[in-house]
N, C-alpha and C positions, 0 to 999 in steps of 0.2 A: 683393035683394042677402041679406039676412039668411038665406033659406031656400033659395037657391041653394047657399051653405055647409055650411048643414045638411044638402042632400043628398048632397053632396058625401062628407061626414063618414060619413053612414051608408052608403052605397055601398063605399065604401074600408074602413072595418071588414067587411063583410060579405064582399069578396075577399080582409082577411084571413086570417077566416075559415075561405072554402074552401080556403083556401093551407093552412094548417093540415090540414083534414082530409083532403087530397089527399098529404100527407106521409107522412101515418101509414096511407095507402092504397098506398104506393108495392109495387110488381111486388118481391119477393125471390127469390132461389135456392129458397126454401125451397114457393114457388108453382109452381116448374115440374116436369113430370115426366116420365122416360122413356116415350114413345110406342113409338117404333119401331126395333130395333138388330139389331145380330149379336152371341148371346151362344157363347163355347166354355167345356167342362167337362173336369174330370179331377180322378176322385176314385177312391171305392174302390164294387162292388156286391157283394152279399152274394144267392147264391140259394138259396131252400128247393122245394126236387125232392121232398118227404115224400109225397107223395100225400096227405096228410091237412092240407090248407092251413091251414084255420079252429079244426079242432080243436088244433093243435101252432103257431099264429102266433108266439107269441113264444118258443119251445122253441129258445134259439139254442143252446146247447150240442150237440145230437141232429140237426139238422134243418137248421141254416145253413150255407152254404158262401162263406165270406173269405180274401183273400189279405192277406197283409199288408202289401203295397205297393196301389200307384196299379193298378186295373185299370179303369177305367173312363173311354172321351172320347166328346165328344159335340160337335156343333155344329149351331145353330139358327138360323133368321131369323126378328123375332118384327115383326107389322105393328103398325100402329094401331087395327086393328078388334078389336084380342086374339088374332087367331090366330097361330100358333107353325108352324113347319116344321123337325122336327130327327132329326138326322140320329146315331146313335149306333150304338158298339165297344166289346163289352165284354169280357172272361176271366176262367177262374174255374176251381177244381177240384174237383171232388168230390172230398172226402177219404174214407179209410179208416176205418170205421167209424157214419159217417154214413147217415140214413136216405134212400135215395135211390130214389123208384119205389114205394113201400110196404118195401123189403127195405134190409137192411142193407148197405154198400156194402165191397166187399173188398179195393178196390184204389183207388187214385187216377185220377179219370178228368178230362180235360179239360172243362170250358164254354165255348164259343165263342156271343158272341149279334152277332148284325146287326139293327139295327133304326130302322124309323124310323117317326114317329108325328105326328100333327096335333095343339096343344094349342089351348086356349083359355083366358085369361088370366079369373079370376074377379072381379077386382078391378073388371071394366070392370058385373058386376053389382052389388057390393056396395060399389065406389065405391073411389078411389086413395089409398093411402094412401104410397105415396113410398118405402117400406122393405120392404114383406110383398106377396110377390105369390103367392097361391097358384091354382091350375091344374088341370086336367084335360084328360084324349085318350082317342085312341084312334090308335090302328097298327098296322102286319104287320111281324113280322121271320124271320128265317131263325135258328134254334137246333141245335147240335151238341153234343147234352149225354149221357152214359152212353152211348155206342159208337152213338149215332142221332140221326139229322137230321132236323128236318122245320122247317113253315113253320107261324108261329103269328098267330092274331088278340091282339091285345095292347089293355089297358086301362092308362091309368096316372092316377096321382093325385097330389099332391107342391106344394111350397110353394118360393118363393125370398125369404129376406130379405136384403137389401143393406146393406153398410157403407157405402160411396160409390156416385157414379153408376158405378161400373166393376166393383169389386168385392163378391161378395155369396158365399154358401154356395145351395145345391141340395139337397133331401132329396125325394125321391119312392117310390114303389111300384108296379111294372108285374103284373098280371097279365097270365100269358102259357096260350093257349089255343092246343092242337096242331089245326094243318087236317087235318089224315088221320084214319086209324086204327088205329096202329103198336100194334102190341100192346105191355103192359107200357107204356107210355109216359106218364106224368099231367102233368096241367094242374101248371103251377109259380107262385110269386113271383120275382121280382127285388125287392131295393132297393138304393138306391143314394144315397151321398151325396159330398158333393167341392165342389171351392170354383168358381166360376163368374167369368169375364172377359167384359164389354160393350163391343161397339166399334159404330161407324159407325152412334154416337147420336142420334136424332133427337127434340128433347126438346119439349114444348108445354105450354101451361098446367094445373093442375089445376082444377077443379069450384071451389075457392074463389079459383084467379087467375084466373078467369075471372070468378067473384063481383065480384071487385078493379078488374076491368077494366070491366064497365057502371058501375060505381059513377065510377071515374074521368071516362067519358066523360060521365056526368053532370055531375059538378062540375065537367068544362072547359067545359060547354052552360051549366050555370049561372052561371062565371065570365064565360063570352065576352057573354052577355045584361048581366052587371052592366057588363062594360067596354063596352059599347053606352052603357049609361046613364050612366056615366063620360066616354065623350068628347061624350056631348050638355051636357054640364055644360061640359065643356072649351072646346067650341067659344062657349060664353058667355063663357069668361073668358080673355080674351088674352094675359094673363099665363102662365095652364099651357101655351096653343098655343106660345109664344116657350120655354117650360122644355122643352118636349117635343121642338121641332124641333133645340134644343142638341145633347141627348140620344141623338138618331138619328144628326148631325152627330158626335156623341162616339164611336155605336158602328159609324159606316162609318168612319171615323178606326181605330180600333182593329181592327175587319176587314180594311182595308187593310195592316195595319202587320203582322197574322198571318198574311196570305196572301204577303207579301212576304217575311217569315222562313221562313215556309215555302220558298221559292221558292229563297232563298240556300241552304235545309237541301240542298235537293234536287241544287242545282249542286255544292254542296260534295258531296255523297255520290259525284254522278260523276263531278267532277273526282278524286276520291279513290280509286275503282276504274277511272279513266284511269290516272291514274298508277301502281297497283299492277299493273297489265297490260302497261305500259310499262316498268316496271320489271325483269320478266322478261326482258326481251330479243325479238330476233327469233331464228324458226327461219333459221338460215344453212344454204346447200347449197354443196355443193362443184362447179366448175367442169363444165356438159355436165351433172349431176347432180339427180336427184330424190329421190334418196334419205337417209332421216333416220340424220343420227348420235344417237349419246348425247348430245351437248349438247343437241342440237334436241328429241328425245326427253325430256329433261330439264325443257326448257320448257314442251313442252305437256302434260306429267304436272302442272305446277304449275297450268297454266291448267285442268286437270281440277278441280285442289280448288278453284278460281273458280266454277267451272260449279256444283260441289256446294254449294258455302254460297249462292247467289243462283240457287234452282231458275226465276226469270224471267230468266235474263242470256242474252241473243241477242248473236251477234259476227256482222261479217264478215271472211272471210278475204281476202286480198290476197297475189299472192306473182308475185313479181317477177325478171328476170336482168338479167345484165351487156350491155354494149352491144356486145361479141364475137358474132358470128353474125350471120344473118341472121336479118330481122323475123319472118319466118313462123316461123324455125327455135324465136325466140326466146317467139314467143307459145305455138306447142305445148310447148315445156320450161316454161313460167311457168304452161300448165294442170295437167303433169304435177305438178310443185312442190302446187299448191293441192290437187290430188286428194289427194296423200298425205298430205297437213296434215289435209286434211277427215277421210279417213279415218280416222287413227289416229286423232283426239277423238271422232271415232263408236266405232271400236274400244275406247274405255277409258271407254264410259259415254252418250256425249253423246247424245241425240237428234238427229238432221238438221234437225228445223223450228228448232235453236237454231243452223244455221249459214248462213251464206249464204257463196259462193265466187264470187269473181271472178280473172281473170288478166291482168296486165298487160304482160306480157313486159318491154320495154325502156324502154317510155313515161315512166313514173318513175322517173330514177334520184335517189340522192340527193342524188349530186355532178358534176362537173364530165367525169366518163369517157365521153363520149359517141362516136360513130366518129368522130372526128374529133379527139379529143384520147389521147395515149398516157398510160397512167398504170399504175401497181403494181400487182402484183396484188392486195396488201394493200385496194386502194382499189375494183377493181374486187369485191372480197369481201361490201363494203360493202351491192353493189345486188343480190346473189343473196340474197333473203329473204323470208319467209311475213311478214306485218305482222297486227296485230289491231284492230278497230275497234269499238267499242259501237252497236250498233242499238237494243237496249233492256235496261233492267234489272230 
């Protein structure tokens, strides 16, 4: 008996140690990285078209052309394998007095560039940092500069640095080589800097996160092995079995209570939504009419707001008539009313998939005003309506 108690104590201490190690190895947001996304950018571009690209690389005052306002826009899609596809538009002006194609420019001239490029994230080679993304790329483009248009072969090198998952800065330099043999057209450089915004993000684990995950799996496996040993000891000790059964019963009771509370909350939510829709009132129609008057449109406009608030909401529209007129006519008229109601909601931006329509004619009167009972107009009006029933939310 003493041996069994000692074994149980050793196994329990082992489980506690493993649990502590597992807590220290929990996956955190720092262990996740952006693997694919869309990126849009807005910023500035500077063009060096002097003709002596590398000799005057940093001769900003004489050779760089830069506008004082944002002049570059881009959008790109970037994939898990490190490749990215990007489209870029840029606008600039060759300033009077700058060196262009080896000569001093005599007047301001427009520069327009439209480029597409394929890039590769160098983090795939050097390892992910989460905040610094260097890249290289190649591409093709069209440039209209110095009153001459040309196709270009492009090569780019740059990097992005991120302040959050969505916002960052992009810096890059692109060499552009003319495709043709136009006279006096030199190859040129275009530098860019701007703000980038990332959306449509798909995340994954970094290398460190994957290592943590492997360690957690190993710890979980060891925990399971030790738990199996504890269970073996528990089978020997009847008192522990009883405690375990009581604990399980308590957990089941707690789970049942939680499920009931969840269902009660769901029912309360549904009833609240039902009351909210009912409080809007019905859409009423004039005698022999399917025209939506101003009051009815106000009801439908309020209903559209509820649709916008609850994207999963789906309603059934039912339309009715009073008892006057033939059954066939009233069936036709109620179909017209339900169609008009549905068409108004669709025209207000509600997709048809969120609406189900049904016409009942005079078959569902709200009062005693049938074919055999005289009623004043006020009572007949109650039956000329469109109602709304929740199907899903």
